[in-house]
N, CA and C atoms as a LAMMPS dump frame, in Angstrom:
ITEM: TIMESTEP
0
ITEM: NUMBER OF ATOMS
264
ITEM: BOX BOUNDS ff ff ff
-5.0000000000000000e+02 5.0000000000000000e+02
-5.0000000000000000e+02 5.0000000000000000e+02
-5.0000000000000000e+02 5.0000000000000000e+02
ITEM: ATOMS id mol type element x y z
1 1 1 N 188.944 479.869 -390.582
2 1 2 C 190.203 479.292 -391.034
3 1 3 C 189.941 477.845 -391.453
4 2 1 N 190.304 477.498 -392.643
5 2 2 C 190.133 476.144 -393.158
6 2 3 C 191.475 475.425 -393.124
7 3 1 N 191.484 474.229 -392.603
8 3 2 C 192.701 473.422 -392.536
9 3 3 C 192.482 472.16 -393.355
10 4 1 N 193.418 471.865 -394.228
11 4 2 C 193.303 470.656 -395.027
12 4 3 C 193.499 469.409 -394.188
13 5 1 N 194.384 469.472 -393.204
14 5 2 C 194.624 468.34 -392.32
15 5 3 C 193.893 468.585 -391.012
16 6 1 N 193.578 467.52 -390.29
17 6 2 C 192.897 467.742 -389.009
18 6 3 C 193.796 468.49 -388.031
19 7 1 N 193.194 469.351 -387.276
20 7 2 C 193.91 470.004 -386.182
21 7 3 C 194.129 468.935 -385.124
22 8 1 N 195.173 469.07 -384.35
23 8 2 C 195.468 468.066 -383.329
24 8 3 C 194.295 467.865 -382.394
25 9 1 N 194.007 466.62 -382.118
26 9 2 C 192.955 466.258 -381.18
27 9 3 C 193.559 465.418 -380.068
28 10 1 N 193.179 465.728 -378.836
29 10 2 C 193.644 464.98 -377.681
30 10 3 C 192.417 464.468 -376.955
31 11 1 N 192.4 463.195 -376.666
32 11 2 C 191.301 462.577 -375.94
33 11 3 C 191.696 462.502 -374.467
34 12 1 N 191.146 463.393 -373.649
35 12 2 C 191.517 463.414 -372.241
36 12 3 C 191.022 462.181 -371.495
37 13 1 N 189.992 461.505 -372.009
38 13 2 C 189.568 460.245 -371.39
39 13 3 C 190.687 459.22 -371.569
40 14 1 N 191.24 459.136 -372.768
41 14 2 C 192.342 458.215 -373.028
42 14 3 C 193.555 458.554 -372.166
43 15 1 N 193.876 459.839 -372.08
44 15 2 C 195.017 460.265 -371.259
45 15 3 C 194.762 459.899 -369.799
46 16 1 N 193.548 460.136 -369.315
47 16 2 C 193.204 459.79 -367.938
48 16 3 C 193.32 458.289 -367.7
49 17 1 N 192.866 457.497 -368.65
50 17 2 C 192.935 456.038 -368.505
51 17 3 C 194.384 455.556 -368.445
52 18 1 N 195.251 456.224 -369.193
53 18 2 C 196.662 455.834 -369.183
54 18 3 C 197.395 456.337 -367.942
55 19 1 N 197.043 457.545 -367.466
56 19 2 C 197.754 458.107 -366.32
57 19 3 C 197.166 457.687 -364.98
58 20 1 N 195.899 457.262 -364.986
59 20 2 C 195.228 456.828 -363.753
60 20 3 C 194.461 455.523 -364.006
61 21 1 N 195.183 454.45 -364.339
62 21 2 C 194.493 453.203 -364.676
63 21 3 C 193.684 452.619 -363.516
64 22 1 N 194.026 453.01 -362.305
65 22 2 C 193.32 452.498 -361.138
66 22 3 C 191.992 453.202 -360.882
67 23 1 N 191.772 454.325 -361.532
68 23 2 C 190.562 455.115 -361.296
69 23 3 C 189.328 454.379 -361.803
70 24 1 N 188.237 454.556 -361.087
71 24 2 C 186.984 453.896 -361.487
72 24 3 C 186.255 454.669 -362.579
73 25 1 N 186.466 455.989 -362.622
74 25 2 C 185.757 456.796 -363.617
75 25 3 C 186.692 457.739 -364.342
76 26 1 N 186.354 458.012 -365.582
77 26 2 C 187.177 458.904 -366.402
78 26 3 C 186.339 459.983 -367.073
79 27 1 N 185.107 460.186 -366.571
80 27 2 C 184.295 461.291 -367.07
81 27 3 C 184.979 462.589 -366.666
82 28 1 N 184.659 463.657 -367.357
83 28 2 C 185.293 464.939 -367.066
84 28 3 C 185.126 465.306 -365.598
85 29 1 N 183.95 465.102 -365.037
86 29 2 C 183.741 465.441 -363.628
87 29 3 C 184.634 464.597 -362.715
88 30 1 N 184.829 463.322 -363.044
89 30 2 C 185.707 462.452 -362.252
90 30 3 C 187.155 462.916 -362.337
91 31 1 N 187.586 463.223 -363.552
92 31 2 C 188.969 463.655 -363.77
93 31 3 C 189.227 464.965 -363.033
94 32 1 N 188.314 465.913 -363.154
95 32 2 C 188.495 467.209 -362.485
96 32 3 C 188.553 467.046 -360.972
97 33 1 N 187.683 466.232 -360.431
98 33 2 C 187.675 465.999 -358.983
99 33 3 C 189.005 465.389 -358.541
100 34 1 N 189.488 464.385 -359.287
101 34 2 C 190.734 463.716 -358.957
102 34 3 C 191.926 464.671 -359.01
103 35 1 N 191.88 465.628 -359.94
104 35 2 C 193.008 466.545 -360.127
105 35 3 C 192.856 467.855 -359.364
106 36 1 N 191.719 468.043 -358.694
107 36 2 C 191.501 469.281 -357.948
108 36 3 C 191.2 470.472 -358.837
109 37 1 N 190.52 470.233 -359.942
110 37 2 C 190.173 471.287 -360.897
111 37 3 C 188.689 471.589 -360.769
112 38 1 N 188.354 472.874 -360.696
113 38 2 C 186.939 473.217 -360.57
114 38 3 C 186.236 473.026 -361.915
115 39 1 N 185.02 472.524 -361.832
116 39 2 C 184.19 472.328 -363.021
117 39 3 C 182.841 472.967 -362.731
118 40 1 N 182.792 474.268 -362.913
119 40 2 C 181.544 474.998 -362.719
120 40 3 C 180.741 474.937 -364.015
121 41 1 N 179.442 474.906 -363.891
122 41 2 C 178.558 474.899 -365.06
123 41 3 C 178.848 473.73 -366.005
124 42 1 N 178.954 472.535 -365.437
125 42 2 C 179.212 471.34 -366.258
126 42 3 C 178.172 471.223 -367.361
127 43 1 N 178.598 470.691 -368.465
128 43 2 C 177.783 470.47 -369.669
129 43 3 C 177.499 471.763 -370.433
130 44 1 N 178.211 472.817 -370.101
131 44 2 C 178.193 474.042 -370.905
132 44 3 C 179.496 473.997 -371.7
133 45 1 N 179.404 474.129 -372.993
134 45 2 C 180.554 473.887 -373.879
135 45 3 C 181.806 474.641 -373.461
136 46 1 N 181.688 475.93 -373.202
137 46 2 C 182.862 476.73 -372.862
138 46 3 C 183.471 476.28 -371.549
139 47 1 N 182.626 476.017 -370.557
140 47 2 C 183.127 475.588 -369.25
141 47 3 C 183.764 474.205 -369.324
142 48 1 N 183.132 473.289 -370.04
143 48 2 C 183.698 471.943 -370.195
144 48 3 C 185.034 471.99 -370.943
145 49 1 N 185.104 472.817 -371.981
146 49 2 C 186.349 472.918 -372.76
147 49 3 C 187.478 473.468 -371.898
148 50 1 N 187.18 474.479 -371.093
149 50 2 C 188.195 475.051 -370.207
150 50 3 C 188.677 474.044 -369.184
151 51 1 N 187.75 473.326 -368.569
152 51 2 C 188.113 472.317 -367.576
153 51 3 C 188.911 471.183 -368.22
154 52 1 N 188.538 470.819 -369.438
155 52 2 C 189.234 469.764 -370.159
156 52 3 C 190.689 470.176 -370.429
157 53 1 N 190.878 471.407 -370.847
158 53 2 C 192.228 471.921 -371.099
159 53 3 C 193.062 471.964 -369.83
160 54 1 N 192.463 472.442 -368.732
161 54 2 C 193.187 472.496 -367.455
162 54 3 C 193.522 471.088 -366.961
163 55 1 N 192.596 470.144 -367.17
164 55 2 C 192.849 468.756 -366.77
165 55 3 C 194.009 468.173 -367.571
166 56 1 N 194.02 468.423 -368.874
167 56 2 C 195.117 467.925 -369.706
168 56 3 C 196.45 468.481 -369.219
169 57 1 N 196.502 469.79 -368.993
170 57 2 C 197.758 470.402 -368.543
171 57 3 C 198.199 469.853 -367.195
172 58 1 N 197.258 469.625 -366.301
173 58 2 C 197.611 469.082 -364.984
174 58 3 C 198.106 467.643 -365.091
175 59 1 N 197.473 466.831 -365.934
176 59 2 C 197.959 465.462 -366.117
177 59 3 C 199.359 465.47 -366.717
178 60 1 N 199.604 466.361 -367.671
179 60 2 C 200.935 466.47 -368.28
180 60 3 C 201.958 466.942 -367.247
181 61 1 N 201.577 467.904 -366.412
182 61 2 C 202.489 468.411 -365.382
183 61 3 C 202.861 467.288 -364.411
184 62 1 N 201.865 466.531 -363.973
185 62 2 C 202.121 465.442 -363.03
186 62 3 C 202.957 464.335 -363.648
187 63 1 N 202.871 464.171 -364.957
188 63 2 C 203.686 463.174 -365.662
189 63 3 C 205.056 463.731 -366.034
190 64 1 N 205.297 464.977 -365.63
191 64 2 C 206.564 465.657 -365.886
192 64 3 C 206.894 465.778 -367.374
193 65 1 N 205.865 466.022 -368.166
194 65 2 C 206.058 466.274 -369.591
195 65 3 C 206.583 467.703 -369.725
196 66 1 N 207.609 467.88 -370.536
197 66 2 C 208.172 469.214 -370.688
198 66 3 C 207.167 470.152 -371.345
199 67 1 N 207.35 471.416 -371.117
200 67 2 C 206.45 472.454 -371.639
201 67 3 C 206.787 472.746 -373.104
202 68 1 N 206.59 471.729 -373.927
203 68 2 C 206.879 471.818 -375.356
204 68 3 C 205.688 471.217 -376.099
205 69 1 N 205.093 471.974 -376.997
206 69 2 C 203.881 471.537 -377.67
207 69 3 C 204.033 470.179 -378.333
208 70 1 N 205.081 469.965 -379.095
209 70 2 C 205.244 468.695 -379.805
210 70 3 C 205.408 467.526 -378.841
211 71 1 N 206.126 467.732 -377.741
212 71 2 C 206.279 466.658 -376.764
213 71 3 C 204.96 466.361 -376.075
214 72 1 N 204.178 467.403 -375.784
215 72 2 C 202.866 467.193 -375.166
216 72 3 C 201.944 466.416 -376.109
217 73 1 N 201.942 466.791 -377.381
218 73 2 C 201.104 466.092 -378.358
219 73 3 C 201.517 464.635 -378.49
220 74 1 N 202.811 464.386 -378.522
221 74 2 C 203.313 463.021 -378.627
222 74 3 C 202.944 462.223 -377.38
223 75 1 N 203.165 462.799 -376.191
224 75 2 C 202.841 462.126 -374.927
225 75 3 C 201.352 461.782 -374.859
226 76 1 N 200.515 462.681 -375.33
227 76 2 C 199.07 462.496 -375.242
228 76 3 C 198.525 461.582 -376.327
229 77 1 N 199.353 461.23 -377.304
230 77 2 C 198.861 460.408 -378.404
231 77 3 C 197.908 461.187 -379.285
232 78 1 N 198.227 462.454 -379.527
233 78 2 C 197.356 463.33 -380.303
234 78 3 C 197.17 462.813 -381.721
235 79 1 N 195.994 463.105 -382.246
236 79 2 C 195.672 462.77 -383.622
237 79 3 C 195.882 464.025 -384.448
238 80 1 N 196.689 463.95 -385.497
239 80 2 C 196.938 465.102 -386.35
240 80 3 C 197.968 466.046 -385.759
241 81 1 N 198.256 467.058 -386.471
242 81 2 C 199.204 468.086 -386.06
243 81 3 C 198.544 469.452 -386.216
244 82 1 N 198.958 470.42 -385.398
245 82 2 C 198.383 471.753 -385.573
246 82 3 C 198.819 472.315 -386.921
247 83 1 N 197.988 473.15 -387.544
248 83 2 C 198.373 473.738 -388.824
249 83 3 C 199.59 474.626 -388.668
250 84 1 N 200.442 474.631 -389.676
251 84 2 C 201.637 475.455 -389.651
252 84 3 C 201.262 476.919 -389.443
253 85 1 N 201.976 477.572 -388.567
254 85 2 C 201.737 478.99 -388.323
255 85 3 C 200.547 479.273 -387.433
256 86 1 N 199.888 478.244 -386.92
257 86 2 C 198.727 478.464 -386.043
258 86 3 C 199.198 478.962 -384.687
259 87 1 N 198.438 479.831 -384.068
260 87 2 C 198.839 480.293 -382.732
261 87 3 C 198.771 479.153 -381.73
262 88 1 N 199.666 479.163 -380.788
263 88 2 C 199.714 478.115 -379.772
264 88 3 C 199.248 478.691 -378.459
């Protein structure tokens, strides 16, 4: 699938820095540990991506962001928008 505009990108390091400014580390392993998310097989693309997604959802849940894609993207400071008609 080719998209003319960038697909939405969320930087979980940035989100972590904004939601946990007191934290000393914002690496994926630090974020997962802080949020109680398992990170098995770190540095494997699929495992890191899954943990990153779960971390984002947990940070959004703790910030009481509503379960609405556009509100989550806005809260996270996402870059770009998902392509029209793309599965969510």
